[in-house]
LUMLOTI-773915 format. One line per field, with one value per residue (C-alpha): residue number from 1; x, y, z. Coordinates in pm, whole numbers, padded with zeros to 5 digits. Example, Ala and Ser with C-alpha at 12.3 -4.5 7.8 and 13.67 -1.06 7.14 Angstrom:
% residues 2
k = [1;2]
px = [01230;01367]
py = [-00450;-00106]
pz = [00780;00714]
END
This chain:
% residues 261
k = [1;2;3;4;5;6;7;8;9;10;11;12;13;14;15;16;17;18;19;20;21;22;23;24;25;26;27;28;29;30;31;32;33;34;35;36;37;38;39;40;41;42;43;44;45;46;47;48;49;50;51;52;53;54;55;56;57;58;59;60;61;62;63;64;65;66;67;68;69;70;71;72;73;74;75;76;77;78;79;80;81;82;83;84;85;86;87;88;89;90;91;92;93;94;95;96;97;98;99;100;101;102;103;104;105;106;107;108;109;110;111;112;113;114;115;116;117;118;119;120;121;122;123;124;125;126;127;128;129;130;131;132;133;134;135;136;137;138;139;140;141;142;143;144;145;146;147;148;149;150;151;152;153;154;155;156;157;158;159;160;161;162;163;164;165;166;167;168;169;170;171;172;173;174;175;176;177;178;179;180;181;182;183;184;185;186;187;188;189;190;191;192;193;194;195;196;197;198;199;200;201;202;203;204;205;206;207;208;209;210;211;212;213;214;215;216;217;218;219;220;221;222;223;224;225;226;227;228;229;230;231;232;233;234;235;236;237;238;239;240;241;242;243;244;245;246;247;248;249;250;251;252;253;254;255;256;257;258;259;260;261]
px = [00000;00145;00095;-00022;00243;00152;00392;00403;00635;00755;00880;01017;01092;01469;01763;01607;01923;02074;02433;02525;02159;02066;01724;01637;01844;01865;02125;01900;01584;01755;01812;01437;01246;01251;01202;01338;01174;01476;01442;01569;01688;01375;01222;01525;01839;02137;02359;02590;02302;02130;02448;02507;02145;02157;02482;02343;02019;02210;02420;02105;01917;01655;01481;01527;01248;01242;01054;01009;00833;00740;01053;01004;01320;01231;00884;00999;00771;00460;00333;00109;00257;00076;00272;00184;00173;00482;00683;00572;00659;01006;01053;00964;01189;01476;01446;01380;01647;01907;01838;01842;02189;02323;02168;02310;02657;02640;02520;02155;01833;01527;01234;00951;00833;00629;00548;00620;00419;00193;00258;00144;-00170;-00265;-00194;-00423;-00713;-00647;-00669;-00454;-00167;-00208;-00193;00123;00292;00199;00293;00642;00681;00554;00814;01098;01004;00665;00760;00839;00615;00402;00352;00014;-00282;-00597;-00899;-00678;-00711;-00335;-00378;-00682;-00499;-00205;-00436;-00619;-00296;-00141;00142;00224;00081;00142;-00098;00020;-00125;00037;00124;00154;-00129;-00504;-00761;-01074;-01390;-01314;-00988;-00761;-00509;-00620;-00450;-00151;-00313;-00582;-00545;-00488;-00354;-00025;00003;00315;00293;00458;00209;-00081;00088;00118;-00249;-00349;-00151;-00276;-00634;-00608;-00435;-00685;-00973;-00793;-00923;-00832;-00974;-01065;-01047;-01424;-01392;-01522;-01367;-01287;-01191;-00872;-00561;-00262;00085;00298;00310;00481;00664;00782;01154;01163;01024;01219;01012;01060;01311;01120;00794;00941;01101;00777;00576;00823;00820;00439;00415;00657;00483;00153;00303;00399;00714;00867;00962;01090;00835;00995;00955;00582;00384;00026;-00195]
py = [00000;00337;00636;00952;01222;01586;01878;02137;02413;02475;02829;03022;03385;03402;03643;03825;03871;04218;04309;04135;04044;03693;03553;03200;02907;02981;02713;02441;02573;02601;02226;02171;02431;02479;02858;03139;03478;03695;04011;04314;04540;04741;04519;04297;04185;04383;04361;04097;03887;03912;03799;03509;03394;03406;03209;02938;02920;02870;02590;02415;02460;02679;02940;03300;03546;03906;03978;04358;04554;04896;05087;04975;04819;04891;04740;04439;04557;04475;04833;04983;05294;05553;05595;05744;05504;05676;05635;05276;05178;05332;05152;04820;04874;04970;04654;04405;04562;04532;04161;04115;04272;04049;03738;03821;03877;03531;03361;03335;03521;03645;03445;03559;03834;03807;04120;04103;04172;04475;04546;04193;04227;04568;04459;04160;04388;04726;04750;05064;04908;04578;04756;04939;04612;04443;04752;04744;04376;04442;04714;04493;04167;04067;03701;03736;03524;03688;03465;03555;03405;03299;03512;03820;04138;04112;03784;03915;04226;04019;03774;04058;04215;03885;03872;03509;03411;03116;03066;02997;02891;02936;02633;02824;03079;03051;03206;03416;03316;03565;03384;03646;03567;03604;03923;03849;04060;03795;03484;03172;03360;03168;02789;02701;02321;02143;01855;02101;02275;01945;01864;02213;02178;01828;01929;02217;02009;01724;01971;02188;02475;02725;02586;02865;02866;02810;02506;02677;02548;02803;02612;02734;02628;02564;02587;02663;02631;02894;02830;03141;03122;03352;03118;02876;02587;02683;02411;02131;02249;02272;01928;01773;01930;01817;01460;01458;01592;01336;01056;01171;01144;01504;01603;01929;02176;02532;02795;02860;02491;02491;02570;02667;02373]
pz = [00000;-00104;00124;-00046;-00019;00026;00016;00290;00407;00762;00831;01127;01212;01256;01275;01569;01776;01793;01883;02209;02273;02163;02083;01983;01860;01489;01402;01548;01384;01045;01056;01098;00895;00518;00499;00715;00766;00844;01052;00862;01143;01221;01491;01550;01377;01256;00946;01096;01229;00889;00714;00954;00924;00544;00537;00763;00564;00240;00394;00517;00188;00356;00141;00253;00317;00438;00762;00756;01027;01146;01265;01625;01765;02127;02091;01886;01606;01802;01835;01568;01408;01201;00878;00542;00250;00107;00428;00478;00122;00156;00489;00330;00027;00259;00469;00191;-00027;00250;00287;-00091;-00105;00172;00017;-00326;-00179;-00020;-00338;-00237;-00303;-00118;-00248;-00021;00213;00531;00732;01104;01416;01421;01052;00969;01179;01036;00677;00725;00817;00647;00268;00244;00439;00256;-00079;00027;00121;-00206;-00409;-00257;-00345;-00695;-00749;-00628;-00794;-00943;-00891;-00520;-00298;-00030;00272;00420;00604;00426;00519;00525;00322;00260;00073;-00115;-00236;-00359;-00535;-00710;-00834;-00938;-00683;-00591;-00253;-00025;00261;00614;00945;01284;01493;01819;01789;01825;01593;01621;01435;01154;01077;01235;01507;01865;01994;02216;02488;02532;02742;02534;02231;02235;02252;02453;02478;02183;02188;02174;01879;01692;01758;01641;01316;01232;01305;01057;00791;00821;00790;00533;00735;01002;01325;01564;01942;01942;01716;01401;01076;00804;00485;00319;00135;00363;00209;00512;00889;01100;01425;01606;01682;01986;02253;02473;02338;01970;01877;02051;01895;01545;01576;01700;01418;01153;01286;01297;00942;00803;00992;00838;00489;00421;00236;00353;00080;00068;-00026;-00363;-00454;-00387;-00700;-00760;-00852]
END
C-alpha cells in the first residue's frame, strides 16, 4: 500500500538577535524548517546577524524570506505605528532591499516576504496598508512570494494584483472566528505546549481549514506552517511538528519549490 504524499512548508521567524543580545536558537531551527523569515533590522536583527542567518540558511538549503516591520526596535515591532503610504513603502523597500543585497553577496536570493508583528496584523485587516505592502513587493520583484494568512485582506490584495501568494497557518497561535489571530493581549492567544501545537496543526491540515479557538472550521488552502523562533520551546515544537508531518506522509519543501496547482 502506497501512502499519499503531500507537500508542505515549515517556516520560522529568525535572525532576531541584535548586537550582544541573543534571541532564539537559529542554528538548530535552520536544521528543521525549510524557509526562514529573516528580521531586517527594524524590529530585531542587525547587518551581521542578517548575514550570519543568510549564510546558515544557504548551507542548510533553507529558502530565505524578508521579515520587515514597522521601525520599532524597542517594541519588537509589536506596536502599531501611524505611517503614510509613502513612508511605509520606503521603509519596506529599505528593509527588503538590504536583505536582498546580503543574500546576493552570499550567493543566495530572497524568495519571499512576510510582514512582522503589528505590521502583519494591520496589513491583514487594512486594505490601504495591505496595498502598500503588495505595491512594494511588486516594485521589487513581481515574482516574489508573499507569505500571508488565508482570510486576510493582505492575501486578497495580492491575489487581485497577481502577486504570488502562499498561505500559512500558525502552529503556536489561536484564531478568532473571523480567521484572524487572537491578539496576544488575550489569554490563550499563544500555545506554549509542543504537543498542543502538533495537535493544532494536524487538526487544521486534516480539515484543510483554520480551526478557531471556538472550534469553528474556516476552509482554506494551507501551504505553510509557521513556528515562532523567539520562545524557549521553539526548537522542541518545530522538531515535534516536523516529525508529525513526516509521519503523516507530508514532504517538507521550501516555499519557492511549492507551485500553484
